[in-house]
Structure formats: C-alpha cells, structure tokens
C-alpha positions, 0 to 999 in steps of 0.5 A: 493569716498572721502568725505573730501577735505584732502582725495583727493584734498589737502596736497598730501605730507603729507596725507599719513602720517596721514593715518590709516595704517601709524598710526598703523605702528608708534604704531607697531614701538614703540611696537617693540622698547620697545621690544628691549629695554626690551630685552637689559635690560634682561626683555624679551628674545632677540630672542622674540624682534627680532620676534617682530620687524620683525612682524611689517612688517607683521602686518595687518591693516584689523586685527586691525579693526576687533579687534577694532570692537570686543574690542572697544579699538584701542591700544589693537586691534593694539597689537593683530594684532601684536601678530598675526604677531608674529606667521606668522614670527615664527611658533615655538616661535611667540606666546610666543614672542607675549605675550611680546608685550606691557609689563608693558605699557599703551596705551598712553605710546605707543601712545604718542611716536607714535605721536611724530614719526608721527609728525616728519615726517610730520614736516620734509615735512612742514619745507622743504617746508617753507624754500623753499618758504622763499628762493623764497621770498628772490629771489623776494627780490633781483630781485626787490630790486630797483624796486620803488613802493608805500607803503600803510598804511590804505589802502591809499598811504604812502610813496614809497618803493621798491617791493623787500622790501615787500618780504624782510619782508615776508622772515624775517617774515617766518623765524621767524616762522620756528625758532618758529615751530622748538622750539615748535616741540622740545617740543613735547615729548614721555613718558613711565611711566604707567597709571597715570605717576608714573611708577606703573606697571614698578616697578613690572617688573623683569629681567629674572633672577629676579632682579628689573628694574630701571623704569626711565632707561627703559624710557630713554633707549626707548627714545634713541631707538626711537630717541625721547626725553621723558618728565621729568614728565607726567600723563597718557599722556604728558602734552597737552600745547606743542601740543597747542603751536605747532599747534598755530606755524603752524597756525601763519606760515599760517598767515604770508603767509596769509598776503602775499596772501592778498597783492597779491590780493590787488595788483591785482586789475585792478585799481592797477594791480601792480601784478597778479597770473600767469594762465594756458593757458587754465585756466578758470576764471569764468563760465560767464565772459570770461575775468576774471583772479582771485587770486584763490590760494591766495584766497585758502590760505586765506580760509585754514588759517581760519581752521588752527585758528580755530583748535588752539582753540580746541587744547588749550581746550585739555590742562585742562584734568581732574585729570591724564587724560580723553579722551576728547582730544583723538577724536579731536587730530585724526583731528586737528593735521592732519588738521593743518599739512595738511592744512599748507602743501597745504598753503605752496605749493600754496604760492610757486606756486603763487610766482614762477608764479607771473606776476609783472608790474614794469610800473604800480607800477611807474604809481601808484607812481603818482596817488596822483599827488605828494601828497606822497612826503609831508613827504620828503618836510616836512623833507627837510624844517625841516632840513633847519631850519623851526620848524618841527611843523610848516613845518607839518601844512604848508605842511598839508594845502598845501596837502588839497588845492592841492587835492581839486583843483586837481592840482600837489602838487609840483606845488602848493608848487612852488606858496608858499613863505613860501616854496620857500624861504627855498627850491628853485623852481629848487630844488623842481623839484627833489622831485620824488617818485622814488627817495624817497625809503629810505633804502628799497633797502639796507634792501633787501640786509641786510635781504637776506644776513642774511637769505642766507649768502653773497656768496649766495646772490652774486651768485643769483645776478649774475643770474640777469645780 
C-alpha cells in the first residue's frame, strides 16, 4: 500500500523515472559508458567493456538492496550487482570484466552523471507539458481576445480589459519560465574528477601498454559518450548552486500557474461567476451540500506549489557543503529533486485540465462591467477632459469627487456627470452616452494578437483563428 501521494496519486508520468530501480539503471548506464570510454582509451579491454554494457540489462535491483544491507554503501552495492551480472553475461570472462567496473572512479563521479541522465528524462516530460499548457493558454487568448471583462487591482474593479488578455499574460509568463527552465537545466552537469575533484586517482591510470592517461581527456570523452556536459571544475561533487537554481525555476513555473489557478478560484465565486471549472456528470462537490461545484483542481495547484516553494529552501541549504564535500545534501536530494519534478508534473497536468474544461460566462462578464454603476469609466472621462484642455490634476479631482457622490447616492456615474456643468461644457451630454465599459478595453485585443504571434508565429495564429469561424 502506498504511503506517499506521489506513489499512487500524483505525477504518473514522471514517477517511474524516480523509482529506485530506474536510479540503479542510470548508474549502471554511466558505469557502462565509463567502461566503453576506457576501452577506447586502451585502459581496459574492449571485450570487457562490451560485457559490462550488456550486463546492464541483467543486473538485478534485489541484489543491490542485499549488498547495501551488508555494505551500507549504495554505489558499491550497485557496482557489486553489476559485476555479478557480468558473470551472467559471460561465464568465462565475466568475472574479469566485472573487475574493471568503476575503475579510478569515486561514487559521485558516477552518481552526479546518473543524476543528469535522470533529470534530463524528467525535464523532457515537464517541458512538453509546459508547452502544451502554454499553447492552451494561447488558444484561450485568441478565443476570447474580444470578450470584454473587468480588470481588477487590489481585488477591486479597475478598468475593462478582455478575457483573452488575461490568458495572454499567463502564456507570456509561462513561456518565460520555459526559457528559464531550459537555461537552468543546461547548467546541470556531470563530472569525473575523483575524490576531491583534482583527478588524483586518474593520474595513476595507465593504458594496457603502460602509457599515462590524460585525465581530463577521459572526463571529456565520458561526457560525450553519455551525451552530457562535464563541469569545468568540481570537488567530489559538482557545485549545488545549479541544482538550487533549477529547483527554484521549477517552483517559479508552478507559481506562474498558481496565479492562473487563483484567478479561476476567484472568478468562480457565485457573486462573480465569470468562469468555473468543468465538472463530470456524476462528480460530487460536497458530502453534505449537493449543489457545490468546487474549483478543486485549481485549489490543488495552489496546494502543491507550497511544496515546490518549501523544497527550494532545502536546495539552497545544500550549496554550502563542508570543504570538498560532506553528505548533508545526499539524503534530502533523494526527495526534493523528485518532488519538485513530480509536483510540477501534476500541476501542469491539472492546469491543462482546468483550461481545457473551463466554463466561461461572457454574459456574466458583461453584467459585471456594470456592477459599479459606471464608476469604472472614471479614467476614460478624466482622460477625455484632459485631452480637451482641462488640467489633468483638476480633471482628476473633479471626477474623484463625482465618483464618491455617485456611489453615496447610488446613482449612475454617467448620469451624475450629465448634471455637472464643469463636465458638460467640455463633453456634451450626448457624447457622455458613448462612455461604455465594453468600448474601453484599450489595446487588450491587439496585445492578444501580438503575444500569440510572438509565441506561435503568424501562420499558426491564422490557422487557429480559422477554426473559430
């Protein structure tokens, strides 16, 4: 029975990548790549490298667990299990080949490289999902680019925008985080430089014909064999600052989606009801209130982001290791790296689900434009007075007082202005009738097109707009 929600409830796509057996495999793949590299440099026999490579498919996780219980060292347990598998592959030369595993290596020469392999797999899934969510946001941007709704600041009605404009912001913010995650991911590198990073053991290596080995060339060749970059200089481990930055980037991506989820939650209040999460036909909202339709996926996003944020603090604590390293990062990295990828995986899945199933109510948006009885047009009137020659400061104070009086007397703001000579001698009464919220959305629609074209390209935008006709 699962004891952690990540084991059964969340992140089904990234979960297998962080399972114990897959971690063993990643380490074995590095050991095999090391053997092939050393064979190319004539350090070990090519046939031994071939046996070690084949042994990866035969190595048994249960043997690792058995050896670790005896040795209390996870990497040596993996080495022993791989060596045993070599004997399964080749009964004649397998034992000899197994003796060449881990040659001149220290544990984190292998584990830091294995971590890059594992993280790269997980990031591929996360990035694909992030791009998918971004594209869904762009679809919403274009679908509702001309749908007027009220903009809000400080949780108060401000001036009108369009509903698509909200999603243009979300798409733009998410794209920036995709770029940031790409950048931080590229800073996660491997190493093969020995116990303190100075290549001590590697300087003792000799080729099969007794020649000295170029230590840094071996490291570079191993990186190319694995398809990963190697750090320019390291201690026993690569510096942990890039890990902290990557986990922070994953968290910030979650926070961008948290902003979107909070908006869905806010706008789904009955007194606003501009959107609502879609629900299944038999979905239950409450065990006691049958009418409830709760924004559970949006709330879940906001909940999981808190875990992302908290894990970044641990990652930052891991940067300042003692001397050339200590073990204080090792235990928590088994948890926080997995969790931040897994929780972001779940957040992205739910963000996509919410956006795809979102129930949108343009009629309520239009109704809410008039909730303040015209007060949201105060800026428009002030700007018009200023454009026609009235001092901007005088116009601001005049309209501010008018809004207070209209609100106190519970009368329409535009009707109030019609009774004010200071206003009507500048703007005719008939002209005041034209000050309608749905006509005052600024460049919101144009911005929707601009951002969509920037992120998608003009042809993709054109094709999607065709589907809306």
